[in-house]
C-alpha positions, -999 to +999 in steps of 0.1 A: -119-659+308-108-640+276-101-603+274-133-595+256-154-611+283-135-593+310-141-559+292-178-568+288-182-575+325-164-543+334-188-523+312-218-542+326-207-535+361-201-498+354-236-495+340-249-515+370-264-541+347-247-573+359-272-602+360-272-628+388-254-651+363-228-625+355-221-619+392-217-656+398-193-660+369-173-630+380-172-642+416-158-676+406-132-661+383-120-636+409-117-662+436-096-685+414-065-664+416-054-631+431-040-622+397-075-622+384-085-594+408-054-575+397-064-580+360-099-568+367-087-537+386-064-530+357-092-531+332-113-509+354-085-484+353-081-486+316-118-483+310-118-452+331-089-436+313-104-443+279-138-428+290-120-397+304-099-392+274-122-399+246-157-397+261-165-391+298-157-404+332-185-426+346-165-446+370-150-440+404-126-469+405-125-472+443-162-470+448-167-493+419-145-520+435-163-516+468-197-520+452-184-550+433-171-565+465-205-560+481-221-577+452-199-608+453-200-612+490-238-614+491-249-579+501-272-560+478-292-589+464-310-569+438-296-576+403-306-556+372-316-574+341-300-564+308-326-550+286-304-542+256-277-568+252-267-555+217-259-522+235-232-540+256-216-556+225-215-522+207-201-505+237-173-530+241-164-524+204-168-486+210-142-487+239-118-507+217-122-483+188-117-454+212-084-468+224-074-472+188-083-437+179-066-423+210-034-441+203-034-434+166-045-398+170-076-402+148-081-413+113-085-381+094-054-374+074-032-343+077-047-329+046-080-326+063-077-291+076-114-283+083-122-286+120-157-280+133-156-267+168-183-275+194-210-252+206-206-229+236-225-211+264-245-183+247-281-170+245-301-139+239-324-126+267-354-106+257-367-083+285-403-073+290-397-039+273-384-056+242-347-050+248-324-079+240-292-087+259-266-111+246-254-136+272-222-157+272-200-175+297-182-143+305-213-120+308-212-099+340-245-082+345-271-069+369-304-058+354-337-047+370-370-056+354-400-032+353-415-049+383-384-046+404-370-082+400-332-082+397-314-104+371-278-112+379-250-136+369-254-166+392-226-184+411-233-215+390-231-196+358-260-184+337-285-159+351-304-159+383-337-140+391-338-125+425-374-117+435-380-091+461-410-088+485-419-055+468-420-070+433-449-057+413-471-075+388-453-102+370-439-097+335-424-121+310-389-127+298-378-149+269-344-165+265-334-179+231-304-202+227-292-204+191-278-234+172-243-240+186-253-228+220-265-239+255-275-219+286-285-223+322-308-201+343-324-201+377-359-188+379-373-166+407-387-196+426-354-214+426-362-237+397-331-246+376-333-248+338-307-260+313-315-251+277-301-270+248-292-257+213-319-240+192-343-237+222-365-209+236-382-205+270-407-179+279-414-174+317-425-150+344-398-131+361-417-134+394-438-164+404-470-150+418-504-164+408-520-198+409-496-215+385-460-212+376-464-213+338-436-214+312-436-221+275-408-242+258-397-247+222-367-270+218-351-290+246-347-283+283-339-301+315-358-288+346-351-292+383-383-277+397-385-263+432-414-280+451-445-260+459-477-280+463-499-248+464-485-236+431-480-262+403-452-256+378-465-261+342-446-264+309-465-259+277-450-273+244-472-271+214-503-294+220-489-308+252-487-295+288-466-310+316-477-302+352-454-308+382-451-298+419-413-304+422-392-329+403-365-334+377-373-341+341-363-334+305-385-322+276-376-323+239-401-304+218-383-292+186-402-278+156-409-306+132-411-333+159-442-355+157-444-358+195-432-340+226-408-363+245-409-360+283-385-381+303-389-383+341-358-386+363-374-385+397-407-373+413-439-374+393-453-353+364-487-353+347-488-350+310-518-336+291-524-338+253-554-341+230-578-346+259-558-374+274-536-373+306-514-396+325-489-396+353-453-405+347-431-424+372-393-422+373-376-439+344-407-435+322-409-414+290-440-401+273-445-392+237-475-368+235-491-349+206-521-347+184-526-385+185-526-388+223-500-400+247-478-431+247-455-442+275-423-464+276-396-474+300-362-459+294-328-452+309-334-416+319-297-409+322-293-413+285-317-384+278-302-360+303-265-367+295-263-336+274-264-313+304-231-330+315-215-324+281-222-359+267-239-373+236-255-406+245-268-427+216-287-460+223-300-478+192-305-443+177-308-438+140-281-419+122-308-394+111-316-386+148-279-384+156-271-360+128-301-339+139-284-334+174-251-328+158-265-301+135-280-281+164-249-284+186-222-278+159-243-254+138-238-274+106-259-292+080-257-328+069-266-340+034-273-377+027-263-391-007-286-421+001-317-415+022-315-451+035-284-442+055-306-422+079-320-455+092-287-470+103-288-474+141-259-466+164-250-471+200-223-452+218-212-420+236-191-390+228-179-358+245-199-328+233-170-305+239-146-321+214-145-310+177-171-326+155-143-344+135-136-366+165-173-376+169-175-384+132-144-405+133-160-428+158-193-430+139-174-439+107-156-467+125-189-483+137-216-475+112-202-481+077-206-446+064-181-419+054-183-382+061-169-355+038-164-322+058-171-288+043-171-255+062-209-256+069-221-287+051-212-323+058-220-349+031-226-386+041-217-414+018-221-452+021-187-467+028 
């Protein structure tokens, strides 16, 4: 078995996408020689190091080996079919390119002195009386709303609403996350919300009433505390998502044709233009003025951002640069509009400078970036 095939099998395994045929091939090769097991372990370690250094750590080597052993010894019969084989090939190349960049220290020359730093934890909280409070990772605060609800810095970071039994009539707060920012908050009912760049959430500071209603612009990941007697509802433009308790991501930026809802677990009901449907885990809805469409997806790709990761799967360069614009607070200018349609698959650490991310895209997509202080121009290579 050549090195490229071994790397491919390592990546397939790490993504839990080995087919029955792949497992059989790997089992035979591993049983041929003890050295093959050592080689495979070595590649697992190398893959882990590259992902930690250049992207992210998705692999616990010991647990990975145990799971692999269980697979090849007959336990755990279920095999997952590869839905996107080109993704595997691209990711193999992506890992190889990553090693190259790590060893060579990148491909921008020393004369390139412009470095675009990543976004950070920041937001602005608007209270019910109109006052605005700036929030950051270092904010230490304790506020009391008009109805008696206390707002404090939470143990997990972000802000936490502490509802008291004597809280009066509910009032609304709005939190706005600018370009180049992200923020976390815990609502009064225990629901956790992660807000991405250029997003806005309006919500009640206490959760009385028939529904727990919030309004979203932009992107947010929700972990909703279950309460069957009080559904949690998110309104985004023409769409509404209703849940009892579950985990899901919504992307609803201005200018998007559809609201994109991705369900991680539990169930949600999506309403739009007179239509409604229920999503199951691993499904994604696109809802708007034309109705609702549903497709199967890898939900992990769409929530990777809350762990500090960009995940791109067969994504157009136009969509990718849209994400980069919001997170790095820059603008991209295309010298050829057709470049927007180039598709790209890979992953990158959101907390590294933009230069590093662009290096990797350049290596794989056939385009060239010219960095300015606030504007980045894209040329065909």
